[in-house]
N, C-alpha and C positions, 0 to 999 in steps of 0.2 A: 429565645436566649442572649444577652449582646456579646458580643466577640472580646474576647480580652486581648490585651495589646500583644501576646504571642501569636495568636492567630491574624492582628493584621499585618505584624512584623512579616510572618509567612507567606502572607494574600501579597504583600509587596515586593517579597521574593521572587512569587509565581508570577507577577505581573510585569518583573524587569525581564524573564526571559520572552515573555509574550511580546513585550514593548521591541525586544532586540528582533524576531522574528517578524511583526511587521515591519521594524524600520527596513530589515532587508527588503522584502517583498516589495514594500513601498518606493524605496530608493531605487531597486533592479527594475521597476516598471518607469520610473520617471527618468532614470540614467538611459536605458532603450531607448524610449520614444523621442527625447532630447537627442541622440545620439543618431539614431534614423533621419530628424530633420535637418540636422548639420550636413549629414550626407546627402540629401536631400537638395540641398543649398550649393553642395559642393559638384556633387556629379550625380543629376537626377536618375541618369540611366542606369547605375549601380543600384538604385532605390528600386527603379522601374522590373527589374529583372533580379532580384533581393534571391536566393533560394533560402529556404527554410533552415537549412544547415547553417548556412551565414549568421542569419536570426538568432538561432540558437547559441552558437558561437559568443554574438555579443552579448546577449541574454546572461548567459554564464559569465561572462567577464563585468558586466555591471554587477552581478551578484556577487561576485568576488570582492568586487569595490567597496559594494555596501558592507559586507562582512566586514573587510579592512576596518573601514572607516567606525564600526561601531565599536569593535575593540580598541582602536586607538582614543575613540571617545571616553571608553569605560573605564581604560588605563591612565590615560594623560586630559582626559576631558575638564579635572577641575582644576589643573594647572592653568588652561586656557581660559576659562571663565573666572577665574580670580585675574590673570593678566588684563583680560579684554575687561574688567571692572575699574582696574586701576588701584586693585588693592596690593598692600605691602607687607610682607611678614614682619610683626613685633614681637619682644620677648618679655619677660616679667618686670624687667627693669625699667622698660618703655612707658607702662599703665600698669601698676603695681595691682590696682582696686578690680582692672576688667580682669586680669589675668585671675586673681582670686575669686571673683563671681563665675569664670567658665570654669574653673577647677571643682568650686562647690556643685556647681547645677551637673557639671560631669559625674561627679561622686554620686549624686542624687539618682542621676539616671544609669548608674553603673555601666556606663563607656570608658574608653580610655580618654585620657584629654586632649582634645582636638589643637590644629594648627590655629591660631589666632591673627589676624589681619586687619588692616585698617584700610578705609578707603577717604581719601581726603579730598572730600565734596561737602558742602553745607547742608546737602538733600538729608531728611531724615528715612534711615533704613538700614536694613540689615539681613545678612542670609547665610545660609549652610550648605557645603556641596562635599563631594567626594562619594567614593564609590561602596564604602562601608565604614564603620566606625572605626575601624582599625586606622582609616587613611581619611581621617574627615578635617575638614576647616571650616571654621566661622568666619565671617566679617561682620564689621559695622562701620556705617559711614563716620568721621568727624563730626558734621552736623549733630547727628543721634547720638554719639557718645557726648559732647559736650551739655546735650538738652536733658538728660535724663539721670534722674537722681538713683541711687542705689539700688532700691526697690524695683524701679522701673526697668533699670540694668538688666537686674535677674530674673526678673519677667520675661524679657525679651529673650537672653539667654537660655532660659529654661524652654523657650518655645522652639529655639534654634536646636537645642539639645535633641529636643523630643522628635525633631525631622531625623537626627542623625539616628537615633535610638529606635525609630520604626522604618530605618532605612528608606525614608521618603528621598532622602539624598539621592539615593541611586535610581529612582524614577524619575527625579527632576534632572539629574546630570545626562541622563539618556536622552531624555524630551527634548533637554536644549541642545546636544548633538543630532539630531535627527531635524529638528527647524533648521539649526544652521547650514546642516549638509544640500538640505532640497530648497533652500533660499540658496546657496552658492552654484547648485547645477543650473537653477533656472536663470539664476544673474551672467553664468557662462554664455549660454545660449543665447540673452539678449546682445551680448557683446559680439558673438561672432555671427549675429543676424544682421545688428548694423554694420557691422563691418562689410558683411560679403551679401547682403539683400540686392545691391543690383544686379551684380555677375548671377545670382540663382534666377532671378526671373527670367533672364536673354537666354541664360542656358535651358531653363524649362520650358521655354517656349520649344525651343530646338527637338527637344525632348519629345515632346508632345505631336510633332509631326511625323516621328520617325516611328513611334508606337502605338498600339491602339488603347489597351487599357493602361498601359503606364502611366501617362500623364495624369490619370485618374487615382492611382498607387500614391503619386508622388504629393498631388493635391493633398488628399487625406490625410498622408501623414505629416505633411507641414500643418494643416489645418490643428490635426491632435497636438504637435508639438506645440504650437503657439497657445492654444487653451491650455495646456500643461503647466507651459511655465508662468502661465498667469496665472492658475487655481491651486498649484502644487503646494507653494510658501501658505495659502490659505487652508488647504488641506492639513498637511503639516501641523500648523498651529490647531484646527481642529480637535486632530490626535492627542496634541498635546494637551488642551483644554478637558479632554475628554477623562483624564482620569480626576476623580469626582474630587470638588471644594471642599467635601469634607474633611480632606488631610488637615487644611487651615484649623478649622475648627476642632479636629483632634489634637494639633499640637496645641493650642490653647488651653484646654481640658486639661491635658496633658502637662503643661507646664504650671496648671495649680495644682496639678499634683504633686510635683516637685517642689515648686516654692509655698504653697497651704497658705499663698498671699492672691486670690485673685484681684485686689485693686490695683498692685503693681504692674502687671500685664495690660488692664484695663486702661491705666492712666497711661502707660506709654501708648499703646495704640491711638488715645485722644490727641496724643501731641502730634502724631503721624498722620492723623486725621487734618487735624488743623496747618498741616505744612503745606508752602505753595511753592517749596522749589523743587525744582526740576532735578535730577540726578542725570548728570550729563552722560555716564557711561552705560546706560541703560539701553536696552533694547529689545525689540518683541522677543526673540529667541530666549533673555534669561530672565526678561520680567515674572515670570512666575516662581522663579528662586525666593526674591525677595519677600519679607515678612509682610508687607505692603507693596501692590502694584505701583512701580515708580515713574510711570507713565499716566502723568496725571491726567492727559484727556480719554483715557479708559477707566481712570479709580472712580470719574463721574459715572460712569455707564456701568456699575459694577452689578447691576440686577439683569446683566447679559447673560445668557445661557451660555454663551463663548466668554465670558468675564475668567480669569485666572484667580482671581481671588473673590472670597464673599465681602459684602459689605462690611466695612470697618464699624461702622453704627451698631451691625447684627451682633460682631463680635463682640463689642462693648456691652453691649445689653446682654449675651449672655454669659459673660465675666463677672458681670456686675449683679446678676441671679443668684451666682453663686456666694457672693456675700453676705447675702440675706438666709441662704441655706442654713439653719443650725444643726 
């Protein structure tokens, strides 16, 4: 029995809760190990003689910080994402046709009218963000807005409305916060390592002579911290991409349900496929939000198991197959 849209919405809500838990645990582990690595750089003796009670306190602080980051991302992540992409809010008088299309698709999807944003960039792309349909926004680049016919624009907006209706936006928002936080922690560790590496080596050598097993403890913690700083951003993206690429296929199918015209979205995706412009404000943390991967070097590798989007040619083929269904 195929799941209904209500089933998919309920699943996305459950996955959002699970994602927050994974986020807190993963970020706690990253923050704790990197913090111990920084302590090992600053004072190897402190790490060599670290007591479990102190470690648990450090872990508790890291867990609280992870929870605060997740809450901040939940309530303010959409504003940060919109700002990071250079999107600015527009109103009906600025683009009546765009607003009419968004309003039509929101009515068809049975959700409130989202806020509308424009990204001043020649690249062709669009995305939706927010924590729920009552606090959602859609954004489109000036390049894509200028290239689309009304039917194609309707298909793109219907796709984004589907992400909002299915609560995909909540999952994608939390994943963007997850990746951004882990990358920030790793970057901070490397900055500290570069600024204090020379002092840490001299101090750690004196520490080795004063303690028997303490030197090995310090060395193990430093190695773990360096390895984690290297691989944590990649692990965060693996968690990010673990959310099935079927969500894009689902949003495409749901868009057809709203517009009753598969060719509109198919034609829009074909224009995206032929676009060579690079979206300047896109990055690895927000790439999964867009209707097509804005990082062109990864778009060509869409067959990869770690790709954030299904191949555009497959999405177009599925939509065009619907055109011939009687």
